[in-house]
VOGU-3710 file (C-alpha; in Angstrom, 3 decimals, decimal comma):
1> mkdenepaks> 80,122/89,038/44,223  81,204/89,281/40,592  78,449/89,139/38,000  78,978/86,132/35,727  77,840/88,231/32,790  80,404/90,905/33,451  82,902/91,046/30,543  86,485/90,055/31,205  88,839/92,945/31,806  91,040/93,722/28,813
11> qdtsrdfltd> 94,759/93,368/29,158  95,388/96,154/26,659  96,117/99,388/28,537  95,047/101,644/25,699  91,776/99,743/25,323  91,060/100,085/29,061  91,806/103,800/28,855  89,394/104,413/26,003  86,732/102,142/27,480  86,805/104,059/30,783
21> assqfgrrdq> 86,646/107,372/28,977  83,782/106,287/26,754  81,718/105,013/29,670  82,235/108,317/31,451  80,935/110,327/28,510  78,376/107,795/27,249  80,159/106,998/23,988  81,309/103,407/24,589  80,349/102,092/21,160  81,911/104,998/19,274
31> ekdfldsitq> 85,182/104,768/21,186  85,338/100,995/20,719  84,798/101,361/16,973  87,575/103,951/16,809  90,017/101,801/18,754  89,221/98,744/16,659  89,792/100,724/13,473  93,279/101,909/14,413  94,564/98,777/16,157  93,502/96,314/13,499
41> eppekdinvn> 96,329/94,552/11,701  97,533/96,919/8,936  97,570/96,019/5,251  100,417/93,683/4,368  101,533/95,469/1,212  103,608/98,626/1,519  103,390/101,307/-1,151  106,042/103,514/-2,616  105,236/107,209/-2,384  107,601/109,056/-4,689
51> vgervrkvre> 108,141/112,187/-2,620  111,261/113,094/-4,592  109,501/113,154/-7,945  106,785/115,414/-6,593  109,364/117,747/-5,067  111,258/117,959/-8,356  108,141/118,694/-10,411  107,000/121,483/-8,097  110,505/122,966/-7,866  110,913/123,025/-11,630
61> srnlsltdis> 107,422/124,435/-12,201  108,436/127,380/-10,025  111,799/127,841/-11,729  113,727/127,141/-8,536  117,158/125,518/-8,444  118,449/122,984/-5,935  120,557/125,810/-4,520  117,408/127,875/-3,966  115,787/125,014/-2,039  118,989/124,418/-0,089
71> qrtgldtall> 119,049/128,046/1,025  115,404/127,856/2,101  115,681/124,570/3,994  119,298/124,355/5,143  119,547/120,944/3,449  122,644/120,112/1,409  122,168/120,226/-2,375  123,664/116,740/-2,727  121,014/115,385/-0,349  118,264/117,232/-2,213
81> eqieqsrvap> 119,457/115,702/-5,469  119,378/112,222/-3,928  115,835/112,841/-2,668  114,637/114,007/-6,094  116,219/110,965/-7,735  114,495/108,702/-5,167  117,820/107,419/-3,879  116,958/108,722/-0,408  113,536/108,605/1,247  113,239/111,692/3,485
91> plgtviklak> 111,884/111,518/7,031  108,714/113,451/7,834  110,661/116,370/9,317  112,491/116,865/6,024  109,230/116,642/4,085  107,857/119,461/6,244  110,884/121,622/5,436  110,537/120,944/1,719  106,830/121,715/1,794  107,432/125,040/3,500
101> aldlkmgyfi> 110,192/125,936/1,042  107,794/125,280/-1,848  104,812/126,937/-0,137  102,783/123,725/0,051  101,305/121,576/2,798  103,402/118,500/3,560  100,415/116,264/2,824  100,736/117,034/-0,883  104,030/115,150/-1,095  102,574/112,113/0,690
111> sgeeslpytv> 98,996/111,826/-0,565  98,910/114,070/-3,636  96,345/116,710/-4,499  94,198/118,075/-1,684  90,771/118,307/-3,299  88,081/117,153/-0,868  86,133/119,048/1,810  86,464/115,983/4,048  88,135/112,607/3,850  87,262/109,179/5,245
121> vrrddrkiis> 89,852/106,421/5,480  88,321/102,986/5,967  90,290/100,495/8,027  90,769/98,227/4,995  91,892/101,084/2,734  94,847/102,377/4,725  98,168/102,175/2,884  101,462/101,670/4,704  104,373/103,839/3,650  107,655/102,327/4,819
131> rydsqkaqyy> 111,002/104,080/4,746  114,050/102,230/3,484  117,420/103,215/2,105  117,947/103,542/-1,640  118,157/99,786/-2,261  115,497/98,795/0,321  118,234/96,798/2,002  118,175/98,732/5,277  114,921/99,519/7,042  115,105/102,830/8,863
141> gygyeslaph> 112,690/101,946/11,620  109,150/103,025/10,880  106,173/102,763/8,597  103,283/105,225/8,588  99,749/105,498/7,304  98,139/108,825/6,456  94,724/109,169/8,120  93,631/112,291/6,226  94,734/112,136/2,584  93,230/114,575/0,077
151> kkdrhmepfl> 91,517/116,827/2,656  92,027/120,341/1,352  93,068/123,272/3,543  93,944/120,991/6,442  96,136/122,295/9,238  96,927/118,932/10,825  98,532/115,754/9,496  97,375/112,673/11,422  99,329/109,453/10,993  99,203/105,949/12,377
161> vtldpaetee> 102,881/105,086/12,829  104,551/101,763/13,566  108,017/102,136/15,068  110,180/99,056/14,672  113,475/98,252/16,397  116,047/99,770/14,035  119,711/99,063/13,484  120,479/102,602/12,354  120,509/105,651/14,621  118,967/108,771/13,121
171> ersthdgqef> 119,794/112,353/13,940  117,341/114,511/15,808  115,016/116,554/13,669  113,949/120,201/13,936  111,268/121,944/11,901  108,462/124,434/12,316  105,225/123,308/13,928  104,054/121,123/16,777  103,531/117,406/17,323  101,102/115,397/19,428
181> iyvlegtmev> 101,688/111,671/19,977  99,516/109,091/21,742  101,012/105,650/22,392  98,767/102,734/21,443  101,088/99,733/21,788  104,641/99,047/22,936  107,105/101,513/24,446  108,156/104,721/22,714  111,394/106,548/23,398  111,377/110,309/22,894
191> rldqevllle> 114,629/112,255/22,839  113,617/115,864/23,310  116,482/118,330/23,544  118,487/117,038/26,545  115,740/114,788/27,905  115,048/111,111/27,232  111,476/110,025/27,960  109,820/106,600/27,830  106,096/106,479/27,105  103,819/103,455/27,529
201> pgdsiyydst> 100,350/102,685/26,083  97,915/105,388/27,183  100,692/107,991/27,553  100,870/111,048/25,306  103,220/113,928/24,601  102,835/117,327/22,939  105,883/119,403/22,014  107,166/122,134/19,733  108,886/120,645/16,693  111,480/123,430/16,785
211> vphlvkchge> 113,070/121,573/19,712  115,534/118,903/18,473  113,641/115,630/18,767  113,760/111,961/17,893  110,960/109,433/18,311  111,856/105,740/18,206  110,889/102,284/19,355  112,290/101,332/22,758  113,163/97,672/23,171  112,564/94,725/20,869
221> vptkilavly> 108,785/95,004/20,462  107,313/97,251/17,732  105,547/100,356/18,962  102,352/101,761/17,461  101,449/105,426/17,902  98,881/107,949/16,742  100,805/111,058/15,693  99,342/114,416/14,709  101,689/116,955/13,111  100,849/120,626/12,756
231> aek> 102,964/122,759/10,502  102,256/126,265/9,233  103,063/127,045/5,637
//
């Protein structure tokens, strides 16, 4: 007979997954707090992170030309110029390539100086970075929140990413490093080399970023994921 005091079963797959895991290891409260912190409604206001300006300043401080960066990254000089002039907002894969070419961690271009031995991001302090075209007329399909800004000497870049149904189709990305993704809400489509995979809440994937890949929302409902990128300098 069912106990009347027994809590109702959650309909959220990811919540059930974490609740089961926490009960198994005796950390129910900690896991619940973590899940609540990352699934809470994000801040409404997006912020503009001027990646291009930071790239230009570092490039010029090291007396490097656009041609030098093009040779190091394989990116066209015209595209690099558009990025530096903030006419194009680069995807994360391109940011990783630029960071490696300039001998910096990619986090510098997103969150600035890395100066702290540890970093705490409160649920109300997260800032959404959305990617649009030059006139903000066309949304490219995702917004992301850095979960570890300013931590110095970090080897991982954790993000909370919201993938929205997008009208544009992006090319697959390749760059050094590895990626781990855990699906929190919605359905995520992963195009990995010749494979097309669909992942649901509670599913995860880990792959080498050197394999051509594309991560996108599948269907008409936004998808929320926890993504951790690792990239060597």
